[in-house]
N, C-alpha and C positions, 0 to 999 in steps of 0.2 A: 868561072864565077857562078854560072847557072848550076853546074854540078855541085859546087860547094853549098849553095843555098838549098839544093834538093836534099842534101844529106845533113849538114850541120845546121842549116837554117831551120829545118823541120824539128831537129832534136832540141835546138834552143827554144823554139816555140813551145814544144812539149814540156820542157823543164820549167819555163815561166808559167805555163798553164797549171802544171802540177803544184808549183809553189803557191799560186793563187788559190787553187782548190783547197790545199792544206790549210792556208790561212783562214779561208771562209769557214771551213769545218771547225777549226779551233775557235773562231769567233762565235760560232753557233753553240758548240758543245761546252766550252769553258764556263760561260755564265750559268748554265744549267747545273753543272757539277758543283761549282762554287755555291750556288743557291742551296742545293741539297745539303752540302757540307755545313753551311752556316745554320741551316734549320736544325741540324742535329747538335751542333756545338753551342748554339745560342738559344736552346730550347727554353721557352718561358719568357724570353725577352720580347719587347714590343716589336711589332711587324716593321715599323718604320726603321728601327735600328738594324734589323736584319737586312732590309733592302739597301740601306746605306752601305753597310759593310760588304755585302755581296757585290754591289755595283763597283765599289772602289777596288776590291781585290781582282775582280774580273777584268776591269780596265787595265790594271797594271800587268797581269799575266798575259792578256791578249796582246798588248803592245810588245811585251818581251818576246813572245812567240813570233810575232811578225818580224821583229828585228833578226832573230835567229834564222828564220826561213829565208829572209832576204839575203843574209850572208851566205847561206848554203847555196842558194840559187846563183848568186854572183860567182862564187868559186867554181861551181859546176859549169857555168857558161864559159868562164876563163879556160877551163880544161878543154872544152869543145873547140875553142878558137885557137888552140895550140900553145897556150901559155902554161909553162911548168908551174904547177901550184905549190910544189915543195919549197922552192926558193922564195916564192911570194909569201908563204906562211911564215918562213923564217924571218924574212924582212919585216913582216907585220909584227912579229913578236919583238924584234929589236926596236922598231918604231914605237910600239906600245909601251915598252919599258922606258924609252926616252920621254915619251909623253907623260907617263905616270909621275915622273919627278917634277914636271911643270904643271901638273893638273891635280895637285893635292886637294884643292877646294872641290873639284869634281868628285873625287873619291869620297871626301867628307859628305858631299851631297848624297851620294848613293848609300853610304852607311847610315846617315841620319834618316833618309827615306825608308830604308829597310826597317829601322826601329819604329818609325811612325806607323808603318803598316802592321808590323808584328804586334805592337802594343795597342793597336786600334785607338790611337790618340784622337783621331778625327777621320771623317769620311766625306765623300761627295754629298752635298746637301746640308752639312752642318754649318753653323755660324760660329766662327772662331776668331781669336786674336793671336796672330803669330808674327814674329818679326816686327812688333809694334804696330801692325795693321789689322783692323777688324773687318770681316766681311764674310760672304757666303762662299763656301768651298765649291768651286766649279770643276776643279781637276786636282788630283794628287797622284804623283808617281814617284819613282825612286830619286829623281833629280830635283823636282821643284813642286811647289804648291801654288795653285792659281786661285786667287780670291777676287770677288767682285763686291765692292763696298756699296754703301747706301746711295752714293752719287752715281752709281753705275760704272765707276772706274775699275778696270781690271788690273790687278797687281800680280806680278810673277815673282815669287819669293823662293830663292834657292834654299833647299832643305838645310844646308850647312849654316844658314843664318838664323835658324829656328832654335832658340835656347829654351824658351818657355812657350807652351801651347795652351791657350785657354779656350775650352770648348763650352759655348753657351747652350748647346742643344743636345747634350749626351744623355740619352735615356729619358730625362725629363727636364723641364725648365721651371723657373721660379719667378713669381710676382714679388717684387721687393719695393714697396711703395710707402712713402711718408706723406701724411696729410696733416696740415697745420690748422689749428683752431685757435680762436682768440682766448686770452687769459680770463675773460669774463664769462666764458661758456662753462656749462656743466659737463665735465669730462665723461661721467657715466652715461649721460644722454647722448653725447657725440659718439661714443664708442658703440652704444646700442644701435644708433642709426647706421653707422658704417657696417657693422656686422649684419644688419638686416639687408642692406643693399647687396653685400657680397653673397649672402645666402640665396637671395632671390635670383640674382644673376646666374649663380651656379646651377640652379634648377631649371633654367629656361632651355628648351630644346636646341636653340642655336648655339649656346655656350657650354652646355653640359658635356658634350664629347671632347671639348678642348681643355676642360679643367679636370685635374686629377684630385687635388685637395682644395676645397673652396677657400679663397682668401679670407682671413680673419685678423682682427687686431691682435698683435703680439704683445705690445707694451707701449707705455708712454716713452718715447725714444729720447726726447731732449726738451729742455726749456729754452727756447730760442729768444732772440732779441725782440721779435714781433709776435710770436705765438708759441703754442705748445705742439710739438711734433709727435704724431701718433704713427707707429710703424705697423704696416699691414703685410703679411706674408701668405703665400699660397703656392701650390704646385700646378703646373700646366703640362700639356703635351709639348714635346720639343718644338721650339721656334714659335710657340703661341703666346709666350709671355708678354710680348710687346702689344699684341692686339688686345689681349685681356686687360692689361694694365691701362691702356688708353681708354677702353670702354668703361672701366671701373672709375677712372678719374672723372669722366663726364657724368656718370650716374651719381657719384658722391657729391659733386658740385650742384647738380640739380636738386638732390634731396636736401642738402644743406640750405639751399635757397628756400625751399618749401618749408623747412622746419625753423628757419630763422637763425641758423647757426653761422656765426661769422668765420670766414676764412680770411685771416689777417694779411696785411701787406706792409712792407717796410715803411716807416714814417719817423719823423723826428720833430722835436720841439725847438723852436727858434726864439730867443729872447733878444729884444732890442733895448738898448740903453744900459743902465747899471745892472749889475748882478742882483738878483732878488735876495733880500735879507731873510734869513730864517729866524723866526721869533721863538 
């Protein structure tokens, strides 16, 4: 036993050590190579988009290399302990073929995951809606996508269940806000106040880096039951649209109060007794 440990035991330890070193080297080198490649391929794109893409691809490639190294180390160790690898590989191939017939969803996961990565549909750090669930992408690989929603709940979604992927933060995001004013208000004045608030906010040092195109009134969007809807559109840095929209709502409300512009609320008229006659 001691003699076996002195020979095979040392070899096994060296094999495991070499496998670990190979993985650590790959984990260190792959992100750098991917980063440089993305800088060349995505030249002129926003830095945040390059970082997201590089992080996602590096994560997938590093994990795949880790699995391959683990399999190689395992079979090498089996050879050291006297197990014939040839029949084991043949058996593995037969088992793999049998499993493939019962694991079609897994194969579909892998194929869909490959297309998601190749087409750069979304990356780690994006806010997306996939499989009917919206949230922040915390992990994406060939088999699944992991999202965390606004309640902090983590969702694990197999890639085979992703038919449509909606990315809220790809390259830029958009403020899409409707503000309602009363029917008795001067629309030109209300629009002037809204545009002034938007322009002032876009020039402030705190908000200027977050805004690409200052929000402005696009049109009178609809004549509602209680008020007139005015649509505001503008472009922001990725994932900043909700923060900008919330601040804009608060500022418009304060300015409307200062200017005496009414923001209507639903109301109804109630008649008691007989219906009023029209003369």
